[in-house]
SETILO-191534 format. One record per residue (C-alpha): residue number from 1; x, z, y. Coordinates in nm, 3 decimals. Layout:
REM SETILO-191534
[pt NUM [X Z Y]]
...
REM end
This chain:
REM SETILO-191534
[pt 1 [2.361 -2.646 -6.007]]
[pt 2 [2.117 -2.772 -6.284]]
[pt 3 [2.164 -2.798 -6.613]]
[pt 4 [2.209 -3.187 -6.648]]
[pt 5 [2.462 -3.191 -6.364]]
[pt 6 [2.632 -2.906 -6.545]]
[pt 7 [2.659 -3.119 -6.848]]
[pt 8 [2.778 -3.455 -6.685]]
[pt 9 [3.017 -3.251 -6.519]]
[pt 10 [3.182 -3.101 -6.834]]
[pt 11 [3.132 -3.443 -7.023]]
[pt 12 [3.357 -3.576 -6.740]]
[pt 13 [3.593 -3.272 -6.773]]
[pt 14 [3.635 -3.329 -7.163]]
[pt 15 [3.715 -3.718 -7.132]]
[pt 16 [3.967 -3.663 -6.888]]
[pt 17 [4.126 -3.384 -7.124]]
[pt 18 [4.097 -3.588 -7.419]]
[pt 19 [4.253 -3.908 -7.241]]
[pt 20 [4.522 -3.700 -7.143]]
[pt 21 [4.604 -3.581 -7.463]]
[pt 22 [4.588 -3.873 -7.658]]
[pt 23 [4.816 -4.072 -7.391]]
[pt 24 [5.060 -3.797 -7.387]]
[pt 25 [5.095 -3.808 -7.794]]
[pt 26 [5.068 -4.203 -7.829]]
[pt 27 [5.259 -4.340 -7.548]]
[pt 28 [5.609 -4.305 -7.413]]
[pt 29 [5.523 -4.209 -7.035]]
[pt 30 [5.736 -4.233 -6.759]]
[pt 31 [5.776 -3.896 -6.528]]
[pt 32 [5.529 -4.062 -6.297]]
[pt 33 [5.267 -4.147 -6.536]]
[pt 34 [5.331 -3.811 -6.721]]
[pt 35 [5.321 -3.632 -6.357]]
[pt 36 [4.960 -3.811 -6.352]]
[pt 37 [4.839 -3.746 -6.692]]
[pt 38 [4.921 -3.357 -6.614]]
[pt 39 [4.750 -3.394 -6.307]]
[pt 40 [4.442 -3.572 -6.481]]
[pt 41 [4.448 -3.267 -6.763]]
[pt 42 [4.460 -2.993 -6.470]]
[pt 43 [4.166 -3.169 -6.321]]
[pt 44 [3.960 -3.191 -6.643]]
[pt 45 [4.035 -2.820 -6.700]]
[pt 46 [3.930 -2.747 -6.328]]
[pt 47 [3.573 -2.875 -6.399]]
[pt 48 [3.504 -2.722 -6.681]]
[pt 49 [3.592 -2.431 -6.552]]
[pt 50 [3.371 -2.454 -6.259]]
[pt 51 [3.072 -2.513 -6.479]]
[pt 52 [3.162 -2.193 -6.676]]
[pt 53 [3.225 -1.987 -6.355]]
[pt 54 [2.903 -2.150 -6.170]]
[pt 55 [2.702 -2.038 -6.513]]
[pt 56 [2.822 -1.708 -6.521]]
[pt 57 [2.770 -1.639 -6.175]]
[pt 58 [2.422 -1.744 -6.185]]
[pt 59 [2.366 -1.504 -6.471]]
[pt 60 [2.513 -1.207 -6.296]]
[pt 61 [2.360 -1.321 -5.960]]
[pt 62 [1.966 -1.268 -6.153]]
[pt 63 [1.808 -0.908 -6.076]]
[pt 64 [1.713 -0.677 -6.329]]
[pt 65 [1.559 -0.325 -6.373]]
[pt 66 [1.714 0.016 -6.518]]
[pt 67 [1.635 0.362 -6.551]]
[pt 68 [1.776 0.557 -6.263]]
[pt 69 [1.823 0.877 -6.464]]
[pt 70 [1.933 0.911 -6.865]]
[pt 71 [1.594 1.149 -6.949]]
[pt 72 [1.390 0.872 -6.773]]
[pt 73 [1.489 0.635 -7.069]]
[pt 74 [1.158 0.660 -7.264]]
[pt 75 [0.955 0.513 -6.991]]
[pt 76 [0.918 0.171 -7.067]]
[pt 77 [1.099 -0.088 -6.836]]
[pt 78 [0.905 -0.344 -6.670]]
[pt 79 [0.854 -0.675 -6.861]]
[pt 80 [0.642 -1.021 -6.842]]
[pt 81 [0.349 -1.055 -7.059]]
[pt 82 [0.393 -1.376 -7.184]]
[pt 83 [0.640 -1.656 -7.095]]
[pt 84 [0.428 -1.823 -6.829]]
[pt 85 [0.356 -1.455 -6.642]]
[pt 86 [0.530 -1.449 -6.279]]
[pt 87 [0.474 -1.097 -6.288]]
[pt 88 [0.671 -0.805 -6.460]]
[pt 89 [0.446 -0.535 -6.566]]
[pt 90 [0.473 -0.169 -6.497]]
[pt 91 [0.352 0.054 -6.724]]
[pt 92 [0.216 0.426 -6.678]]
[pt 93 [0.489 0.681 -6.757]]
[pt 94 [0.207 0.911 -6.847]]
[pt 95 [-0.174 0.933 -6.854]]
[pt 96 [-0.339 0.890 -6.535]]
[pt 97 [-0.685 0.981 -6.433]]
[pt 98 [-0.831 0.869 -6.127]]
[pt 99 [-1.139 0.960 -5.958]]
[pt 100 [-1.364 0.729 -5.688]]
[pt 101 [-1.200 0.737 -5.342]]
[pt 102 [-0.869 0.908 -5.481]]
[pt 103 [-0.540 0.808 -5.494]]
[pt 104 [-0.225 0.909 -5.653]]
[pt 105 [0.147 0.828 -5.634]]
[pt 106 [0.343 0.752 -5.961]]
[pt 107 [0.727 0.785 -6.000]]
[pt 108 [0.813 0.506 -6.198]]
[pt 109 [1.204 0.639 -6.266]]
[pt 110 [1.293 0.274 -6.227]]
[pt 111 [1.521 0.072 -5.993]]
[pt 112 [1.533 -0.290 -5.928]]
[pt 113 [1.912 -0.410 -5.898]]
[pt 114 [1.892 -0.722 -5.696]]
[pt 115 [2.271 -0.866 -5.641]]
[pt 116 [2.148 -1.168 -5.431]]
[pt 117 [2.057 -1.016 -5.079]]
[pt 118 [1.789 -1.295 -5.041]]
[pt 119 [1.597 -1.158 -5.327]]
[pt 120 [1.284 -0.920 -5.265]]
[pt 121 [1.042 -0.753 -5.539]]
[pt 122 [0.680 -0.752 -5.432]]
[pt 123 [0.480 -0.489 -5.590]]
[pt 124 [0.120 -0.624 -5.650]]
[pt 125 [-0.212 -0.476 -5.838]]
[pt 126 [-0.317 -0.576 -6.188]]
[pt 127 [-0.573 -0.812 -6.184]]
[pt 128 [-0.812 -0.660 -6.445]]
[pt 129 [-0.756 -0.317 -6.282]]
[pt 130 [-0.847 -0.466 -5.970]]
[pt 131 [-1.165 -0.665 -6.086]]
[pt 132 [-1.311 -0.378 -6.342]]
[pt 133 [-1.220 -0.065 -6.085]]
[pt 134 [-1.172 -0.194 -5.757]]
[pt 135 [-0.762 -0.043 -5.813]]
[pt 136 [-0.538 -0.143 -5.561]]
[pt 137 [-0.232 -0.034 -5.402]]
[pt 138 [-0.229 0.185 -5.066]]
[pt 139 [0.000 -0.048 -4.921]]
[pt 140 [-0.180 -0.335 -5.022]]
[pt 141 [0.160 -0.519 -5.134]]
[pt 142 [0.507 -0.272 -5.203]]
[pt 143 [0.793 -0.457 -5.065]]
[pt 144 [1.069 -0.352 -5.269]]
[pt 145 [1.437 -0.518 -5.045]]
[pt 146 [1.753 -0.557 -5.211]]
[pt 147 [1.906 -0.292 -5.023]]
[pt 148 [1.685 -0.043 -5.105]]
[pt 149 [1.892 0.071 -5.373]]
[pt 150 [2.181 0.200 -5.203]]
[pt 151 [2.448 0.469 -5.192]]
[pt 152 [2.159 0.670 -4.951]]
[pt 153 [1.880 0.584 -5.177]]
[pt 154 [1.865 0.591 -5.554]]
[pt 155 [1.594 0.288 -5.546]]
[pt 156 [1.312 0.494 -5.742]]
[pt 157 [1.008 0.276 -5.741]]
[pt 158 [0.707 0.486 -5.664]]
[pt 159 [0.341 0.320 -5.683]]
[pt 160 [0.064 0.469 -5.469]]
[pt 161 [-0.259 0.414 -5.684]]
[pt 162 [-0.623 0.403 -5.521]]
[pt 163 [-0.944 0.416 -5.688]]
[pt 164 [-1.169 0.214 -5.410]]
[pt 165 [-1.464 0.192 -5.675]]
[pt 166 [-1.741 0.441 -5.792]]
[pt 167 [-1.610 0.525 -6.120]]
[pt 168 [-1.341 0.736 -6.271]]
[pt 169 [-1.101 0.559 -6.511]]
[pt 170 [-0.779 0.632 -6.689]]
[pt 171 [-0.481 0.436 -6.732]]
[pt 172 [-0.269 0.554 -7.061]]
[pt 173 [0.068 0.609 -7.092]]
[pt 174 [0.282 0.295 -7.181]]
[pt 175 [-0.044 0.063 -7.048]]
[pt 176 [0.013 -0.190 -6.744]]
[pt 177 [-0.062 0.001 -6.403]]
[pt 178 [0.078 -0.253 -6.134]]
[pt 179 [0.280 -0.579 -6.171]]
[pt 180 [0.623 -0.704 -5.968]]
[pt 181 [0.752 -1.054 -5.884]]
[pt 182 [1.084 -1.145 -5.752]]
[pt 183 [1.071 -1.391 -5.473]]
[pt 184 [1.339 -1.531 -5.281]]
[pt 185 [1.263 -1.559 -4.906]]
[pt 186 [1.413 -1.754 -4.596]]
[pt 187 [1.585 -1.682 -4.258]]
[pt 188 [1.509 -1.829 -3.944]]
[pt 189 [1.749 -2.007 -3.755]]
[pt 190 [1.997 -1.790 -3.522]]
[pt 191 [1.888 -1.466 -3.738]]
[pt 192 [2.040 -1.171 -3.569]]
[pt 193 [1.965 -0.872 -3.805]]
[pt 194 [2.265 -0.677 -3.891]]
[pt 195 [2.138 -0.337 -3.917]]
[pt 196 [2.247 -0.154 -4.226]]
[pt 197 [2.027 0.038 -4.417]]
[pt 198 [2.071 0.435 -4.401]]
[pt 199 [1.808 0.581 -4.633]]
[pt 200 [1.508 0.497 -4.885]]
[pt 201 [1.114 0.428 -4.844]]
[pt 202 [1.033 0.376 -4.465]]
[pt 203 [1.385 0.427 -4.305]]
[pt 204 [1.395 0.021 -4.158]]
[pt 205 [1.083 0.143 -3.950]]
[pt 206 [1.267 0.491 -3.774]]
REM end
């Protein structure tokens, strides 16, 4: 529900409430008229409540990042670099040195919580590292499903960086090493998937 529609519904609800209150205090109403006034008053309250409830539901469905353990709280949570950025930058939890044709797995100590099952988090290389050093991800694009964080998996996001160039480079602690973009995906007609995830990384290919 968009903001303009929410505003219109709120105004309609407020008009109904104000009108019914005005009539109640300024006119002697018959029982039937009083019944109608009470009905319109409740409708007005319902309209306003629906807008509040929808707004809160949308906020609660927004994905977010959190630390897995309290001792990981010194790691920086991903955030966007600018207001126009699509990607949330993942920061190196420690200094990383990567030699040519070598790779390293970086455990971030961070998970993505997605209350909407149709959300997915895509982990992508940072443009600057790719252009300068041919730094990429071992799996090209990391796909973090909404059910990756589950009772069977703590949701820890691990990123495997690969140096495909011919120069050793460093990524210092607290600087960007990858980026994540939240995306909503669609389902085909008559989708029949009903399997429940029972593990963490790689469990859906078993």
